Backbone as CSV, one residue per row, in Angstrom:
resi,resn,N_x,N_y,N_z,CA_x,CA_y,CA_z,C_x,C_y,C_z
1,UNK,-77.938,-31.896,19.649,-76.605,-32.331,20.553,-75.431,-31.556,19.434
2,UNK,-74.767,-30.867,19.947,-73.756,-30.131,19.048,-72.312,-30.436,19.601
3,UNK,-72.208,-30.522,21.079,-70.905,-31.011,21.655,-70.706,-32.132,22.387
4,UNK,-69.862,-33.196,22.142,-69.869,-34.274,22.943,-68.206,-34.236,23.614
5,UNK,-68.472,-34.397,24.584,-67.088,-34.404,25.313,-66.463,-35.844,26.037
6,UNK,-65.235,-36.383,25.671,-65.262,-37.705,25.820,-63.705,-37.686,26.763
7,UNK,-63.985,-38.199,27.790,-62.901,-38.395,28.921,-61.946,-39.438,28.525
8,UNK,-60.830,-39.412,28.465,-59.856,-40.186,28.008,-58.900,-40.404,29.114
9,UNK,-58.453,-41.813,29.508,-57.604,-41.929,30.859,-56.351,-42.731,30.126
10,UNK,-56.273,-43.012,28.959,-55.043,-43.809,28.612,-54.435,-44.923,29.320
11,UNK,-55.667,-45.991,29.471,-55.781,-47.260,30.275,-55.848,-48.357,28.960
12,UNK,-55.568,-48.170,27.694,-55.687,-48.836,26.647,-57.395,-49.318,26.289
13,UNK,-58.143,-48.586,26.999,-59.534,-48.915,26.823,-60.563,-47.763,26.125
14,UNK,-59.607,-46.809,25.199,-60.043,-45.838,24.604,-60.947,-46.116,23.314
15,UNK,-60.599,-47.308,22.474,-61.276,-47.639,21.383,-62.849,-47.528,21.938
16,UNK,-63.479,-48.192,22.579,-64.635,-48.204,22.769,-65.141,-46.968,23.165
17,UNK,-64.751,-45.964,23.805,-65.276,-44.546,23.947,-65.134,-43.879,22.649
18,UNK,-64.251,-44.059,22.063,-63.963,-43.316,20.692,-64.943,-43.873,19.663
19,UNK,-65.141,-44.994,19.612,-66.282,-45.571,18.874,-67.553,-45.190,19.177
20,UNK,-67.879,-45.102,20.151,-69.163,-44.582,20.748,-69.420,-43.185,20.668
21,UNK,-68.318,-42.233,20.513,-68.468,-40.920,20.373,-68.275,-40.481,18.768
22,UNK,-67.846,-41.436,17.972,-67.943,-41.408,16.348,-69.367,-41.610,16.071
23,UNK,-70.061,-42.727,16.600,-71.332,-43.235,16.249,-72.318,-41.939,16.432
24,UNK,-72.437,-41.615,17.750,-73.294,-40.340,18.146,-72.907,-39.265,17.249
25,UNK,-71.830,-38.848,17.407,-71.330,-37.413,16.529,-71.711,-37.649,14.986
26,UNK,-71.751,-38.923,14.448,-72.111,-38.760,13.006,-73.480,-38.793,12.828
27,UNK,-74.443,-39.120,13.921,-75.855,-39.076,13.911,-76.358,-37.784,13.820
28,UNK,-75.623,-37.166,15.128,-75.997,-35.806,15.419,-75.263,-34.343,14.671
29,UNK,-74.382,-35.036,13.899,-73.227,-33.944,13.351,-72.886,-32.958,14.315
30,UNK,-72.290,-33.848,15.484,-71.703,-33.088,16.691,-70.343,-33.040,16.487
31,UNK,-69.674,-31.951,17.247,-68.458,-31.912,17.425,-67.764,-32.909,18.491
32,UNK,-66.798,-33.422,18.577,-66.163,-34.344,19.674,-65.003,-33.388,20.200
33,UNK,-65.230,-33.522,21.532,-63.682,-32.961,22.193,-63.393,-34.156,23.273
34,UNK,-61.940,-34.369,22.885,-61.425,-35.368,23.760,-60.599,-34.691,24.754
35,UNK,-60.825,-35.212,26.028,-60.131,-34.611,27.304,-59.646,-35.630,28.037
36,UNK,-58.363,-35.191,28.312,-57.414,-36.109,29.377,-57.107,-35.358,30.456
37,UNK,-57.222,-35.652,31.564,-56.972,-34.838,32.536,-55.576,-35.477,33.101
38,UNK,-54.366,-34.602,33.006,-53.076,-35.213,33.400,-52.928,-34.958,35.020
39,UNK,-52.154,-35.704,35.662,-51.876,-35.454,37.210,-51.309,-33.812,37.332
40,UNK,-51.823,-33.349,38.272,-51.202,-32.029,38.597,-49.604,-31.773,38.717
41,UNK,-49.068,-30.534,38.164,-47.758,-30.410,38.656,-47.366,-30.383,40.048
42,UNK,-46.372,-31.327,40.474,-45.982,-31.374,41.672,-45.592,-29.744,42.519
43,UNK,-45.182,-29.003,41.530,-44.785,-27.664,41.967,-45.866,-26.895,42.480
44,UNK,-46.933,-27.191,41.665,-48.337,-26.357,41.824,-49.016,-26.885,43.132
45,UNK,-48.882,-28.345,43.649,-49.363,-28.665,44.759,-48.643,-28.535,46.010
46,UNK,-47.470,-27.916,45.812,-46.381,-27.730,46.986,-45.563,-28.700,47.277
47,UNK,-45.324,-29.808,46.313,-44.325,-30.910,46.492,-42.892,-30.510,45.757
48,UNK,-41.797,-30.869,46.247,-40.729,-30.556,45.536,-40.395,-31.630,44.792
49,UNK,-40.243,-31.367,43.652,-40.450,-32.283,42.265,-39.003,-33.428,42.454
50,UNK,-37.900,-32.875,42.910,-36.815,-33.833,43.104,-35.720,-33.455,41.875
51,UNK,-35.166,-34.615,41.523,-33.918,-34.372,40.868,-34.571,-34.230,39.227
52,UNK,-33.595,-33.372,38.500,-34.099,-33.447,37.049,-34.307,-34.641,36.127
53,UNK,-33.959,-35.523,36.556,-34.504,-36.811,35.631,-35.805,-36.959,35.932
54,UNK,-36.526,-36.658,37.227,-37.821,-37.023,37.211,-38.772,-35.967,36.526
55,UNK,-38.220,-34.660,36.623,-39.002,-33.660,35.946,-38.826,-34.014,34.350
56,UNK,-37.735,-34.516,33.811,-37.429,-34.763,32.459,-38.691,-36.127,32.099
57,UNK,-38.760,-37.037,32.935,-39.624,-38.193,32.809,-41.076,-37.788,32.625
58,UNK,-41.244,-36.810,33.899,-42.806,-36.266,33.756,-43.217,-35.525,32.562
59,UNK,-42.144,-34.608,32.093,-42.410,-34.087,30.623,-42.305,-34.857,29.587
60,UNK,-41.781,-35.893,29.512,-41.766,-36.870,28.467,-43.110,-37.694,28.469
61,UNK,-43.733,-38.063,29.753,-44.958,-38.683,29.703,-46.100,-37.705,29.360
62,UNK,-45.860,-36.378,29.590,-46.971,-35.322,29.189,-46.920,-35.377,27.603
63,UNK,-45.825,-35.182,27.027,-45.652,-35.171,25.507,-46.224,-36.339,25.279
64,UNK,-45.985,-37.610,25.529,-46.601,-38.861,24.980,-48.334,-38.980,25.016
65,UNK,-48.714,-38.621,26.162,-49.958,-38.561,26.366,-50.706,-37.553,25.281
66,UNK,-50.047,-36.305,25.209,-50.574,-35.340,24.086,-50.508,-35.908,22.787
67,UNK,-49.352,-36.584,22.400,-49.375,-36.987,21.027,-50.403,-38.046,20.847
68,UNK,-50.861,-38.821,21.817,-51.726,-40.013,21.557,-53.393,-39.122,21.539
69,UNK,-53.149,-38.249,22.144,-54.556,-37.319,22.336,-54.768,-36.868,20.988
70,UNK,-53.665,-36.284,20.349,-53.860,-35.815,19.247,-54.192,-36.939,18.031
71,UNK,-53.473,-37.789,18.223,-53.746,-39.207,17.106,-55.073,-39.472,17.155
72,UNK,-55.729,-39.581,18.183,-57.231,-39.879,18.461,-58.102,-38.957,17.786
73,UNK,-57.591,-37.665,18.086,-58.514,-36.314,17.443,-58.460,-36.585,15.870
74,UNK,-56.916,-36.927,15.526,-56.744,-36.913,13.900,-57.768,-37.887,13.046
75,UNK,-57.877,-39.296,13.928,-58.483,-40.289,13.234,-59.991,-40.025,13.352
76,UNK,-60.417,-39.247,14.258,-61.882,-38.860,14.087,-62.035,-38.024,13.118
77,UNK,-61.070,-37.133,12.889,-61.193,-35.793,11.983,-61.282,-36.603,10.454
78,UNK,-60.122,-37.590,10.266,-60.363,-38.157,9.085,-61.592,-38.858,8.785
79,UNK,-62.303,-39.524,9.593,-63.574,-40.004,9.410,-64.456,-38.886,9.270
80,UNK,-64.562,-37.826,9.137,-65.355,-36.640,8.838,-66.354,-36.346,10.164
81,UNK,-65.515,-36.647,11.375,-66.051,-35.935,12.717,-65.166,-34.794,13.333
82,UNK,-65.674,-33.923,13.407,-64.955,-32.490,13.662,-64.575,-32.986,15.207
83,UNK,-63.363,-32.853,15.519,-62.824,-33.341,16.916,-61.553,-32.358,16.912
84,UNK,-61.266,-32.036,18.532,-60.266,-31.411,19.140,-59.934,-32.267,20.437
85,UNK,-58.644,-32.204,20.795,-58.107,-32.806,21.927,-57.757,-31.803,22.957
86,UNK,-58.138,-32.046,24.530,-57.679,-30.916,25.310,-56.635,-32.095,26.209
87,UNK,-55.527,-31.480,26.760,-55.036,-32.037,27.857,-54.914,-30.904,29.094
88,UNK,-55.395,-31.320,30.129,-55.411,-30.133,31.208,-54.723,-31.060,32.570
89,UNK,-53.902,-30.151,33.335,-53.917,-30.904,34.542,-54.494,-30.310,35.687
90,UNK,-55.140,-31.465,36.592,-55.670,-30.982,37.749,-56.677,-32.154,38.196
91,UNK,-57.580,-31.774,39.012,-58.497,-32.793,39.726,-59.468,-33.243,38.626
92,UNK,-59.656,-34.566,38.361,-60.390,-34.964,37.355,-61.672,-34.790,37.011
93,UNK,-62.702,-34.821,37.946,-64.086,-34.599,38.157,-64.182,-33.078,37.971
94,UNK,-63.235,-32.497,38.529,-63.643,-30.965,38.475,-63.217,-30.399,37.283
95,UNK,-62.147,-30.874,36.687,-61.703,-30.465,35.588,-62.414,-30.815,34.327
96,UNK,-63.156,-31.916,34.293,-64.054,-32.332,33.264,-65.302,-31.381,33.455
97,UNK,-65.904,-31.153,34.616,-67.147,-30.496,34.742,-66.797,-28.777,34.142
98,UNK,-65.524,-28.335,34.560,-65.179,-27.038,34.169,-65.284,-26.740,32.736
99,UNK,-64.597,-27.832,32.021,-64.425,-27.723,30.770,-65.436,-27.997,30.020
100,UNK,-66.518,-28.923,30.467,-67.696,-29.171,29.941,-68.585,-27.897,29.955
101,UNK,-68.721,-27.449,30.745,-69.457,-25.781,30.937,-68.950,-24.794,29.897
102,UNK,-67.605,-24.739,29.955,-67.101,-23.714,29.097,-67.384,-23.840,27.702
103,UNK,-67.284,-25.247,27.186,-67.489,-25.503,25.902,-68.791,-26.152,25.603
104,UNK,-69.747,-25.676,26.570,-71.288,-25.783,26.254,-71.320,-27.324,25.875
105,UNK,-71.151,-28.218,26.428,-71.175,-29.503,26.080,-72.368,-30.273,26.417
106,UNK,-73.062,-31.044,25.543,-74.187,-31.402,25.421,-74.378,-32.827,26.037
107,UNK,-73.211,-33.606,25.877,-72.978,-35.182,26.369,-71.612,-35.244,27.081
108,UNK,-71.315,-35.854,27.935,-70.057,-36.352,28.454,-70.066,-37.833,28.357
109,UNK,-69.083,-38.341,27.676,-68.821,-39.738,27.614,-67.577,-40.304,28.364
110,UNK,-68.087,-41.299,29.372,-66.698,-41.550,30.060,-66.927,-43.287,30.525
111,UNK,-65.817,-43.696,30.407,-65.947,-44.956,30.754,-66.060,-45.565,32.172
112,UNK,-66.203,-46.689,32.724,-66.283,-47.374,34.006,-65.848,-48.631,34.128
113,UNK,-64.891,-49.019,34.835,-64.240,-50.145,35.281,-64.439,-50.567,36.753
114,UNK,-64.640,-51.667,36.790,-65.067,-52.034,38.361,-63.774,-52.537,38.786
115,UNK,-63.503,-51.554,40.423,-62.421,-51.706,40.929,-62.465,-52.342,42.527
116,UNK,-61.623,-52.786,42.939,-61.776,-53.316,44.333,-62.152,-52.339,45.558
117,UNK,-62.239,-52.846,46.750,-62.159,-51.851,47.796,-61.246,-50.784,47.886
118,UNK,-59.875,-51.524,47.951,-58.946,-50.335,48.394,-58.689,-49.279,47.092
119,UNK,-58.829,-49.686,46.203,-58.675,-48.722,44.940,-59.943,-47.858,44.877
120,UNK,-61.127,-47.887,45.418,-62.327,-47.220,45.421,-61.861,-46.152,46.796
121,UNK,-61.492,-46.899,48.014,-61.250,-45.988,49.064,-60.112,-44.875,48.805
122,UNK,-59.156,-45.251,48.023,-58.004,-44.368,47.889,-58.278,-43.175,46.596
123,UNK,-59.151,-43.905,45.564,-59.018,-43.069,44.458,-60.853,-42.671,44.045
124,UNK,-61.713,-43.387,44.855,-62.951,-43.059,44.595,-63.226,-43.668,42.867
125,UNK,-64.278,-43.132,42.219,-64.577,-43.427,40.983,-64.980,-42.005,40.578
126,UNK,-64.351,-42.014,38.930,-64.524,-40.719,38.260,-66.095,-40.742,37.859
127,UNK,-66.678,-41.895,37.378,-67.862,-41.884,36.798,-69.047,-41.550,37.817
128,UNK,-68.733,-42.120,39.053,-69.648,-42.137,40.192,-69.828,-40.285,40.482
129,UNK,-68.528,-39.943,40.623,-68.535,-38.542,41.023,-69.187,-37.594,39.745
130,UNK,-68.930,-38.050,38.703,-69.545,-37.228,37.413,-71.185,-37.455,37.620
131,UNK,-71.871,-38.646,37.684,-73.125,-38.737,38.009,-73.701,-37.847,38.975
132,UNK,-72.947,-37.843,40.109,-73.332,-36.981,41.172,-73.396,-35.590,41.201
133,UNK,-72.570,-35.216,40.335,-72.147,-33.658,40.417,-72.809,-32.710,39.117
134,UNK,-72.800,-33.809,37.941,-72.904,-33.193,36.714,-74.261,-32.796,36.276
135,UNK,-74.582,-31.770,35.884,-76.020,-31.227,35.278,-76.045,-31.475,34.059
136,UNK,-75.031,-31.956,33.316,-74.932,-32.463,31.807,-75.312,-33.881,31.783
137,UNK,-75.966,-34.534,30.663,-76.227,-36.072,30.920,-74.668,-36.612,30.577
138,UNK,-74.574,-37.581,31.211,-73.541,-38.723,31.220,-73.636,-39.819,30.557
139,UNK,-73.037,-40.410,29.614,-73.027,-41.795,29.184,-71.882,-42.339,29.588
140,UNK,-72.238,-43.289,30.415,-71.133,-44.328,31.009,-71.145,-45.572,30.027
141,UNK,-69.936,-45.965,29.560,-69.494,-47.059,28.801,-68.747,-48.147,29.792
142,UNK,-69.471,-49.143,29.918,-69.007,-50.182,30.520,-67.498,-50.824,30.001
143,UNK,-66.440,-50.506,30.462,-64.892,-51.093,29.941,-64.405,-52.370,30.523
144,UNK,-65.064,-52.999,31.451,-64.702,-54.401,31.759,-64.896,-55.527,30.743
C-alpha cells in the first residue's frame, strides 16, 4: 500500500479519520492524501450567485476550509507521514473516485454517520455510494 486517500468533510469528526490514516500510513510507509470536496460554484451549475456579499462569504468559507486542510496535512507531515491536501469542487462521490484513480490510491478512508430518513432521501450516503461504485478498497470509520 503506497497511497491512502482520506475524505474530510469538516464536521469536527476528522480526528478519528486522521488517526486511522496516520496509523496505517506509518505501518505501510504510505503517502496520505487528504481530500475535501467543496460544493460546486453556483455559476458553474447555472445558478446566479446573487449579491457580492454572498460571493465574498463563499470565498471566505473556501479559504477557511483550505487552511484547515493544510493544517491537517502539516500535522501529519510533522509526524513523519508524507501528506498532501486537495480541495476540489464538485459532486462528492464522483470527485473522490476520479481523484483516487488519478493518484493511484490503494485505500480510501471515509467516515460514516447514521442519518435520519429525510437526510438520506435528500442527500444519500457518500460512504454507501463509495462502497457501491469503487473498485478500490474502502475503509469506513464509524463516527457516531
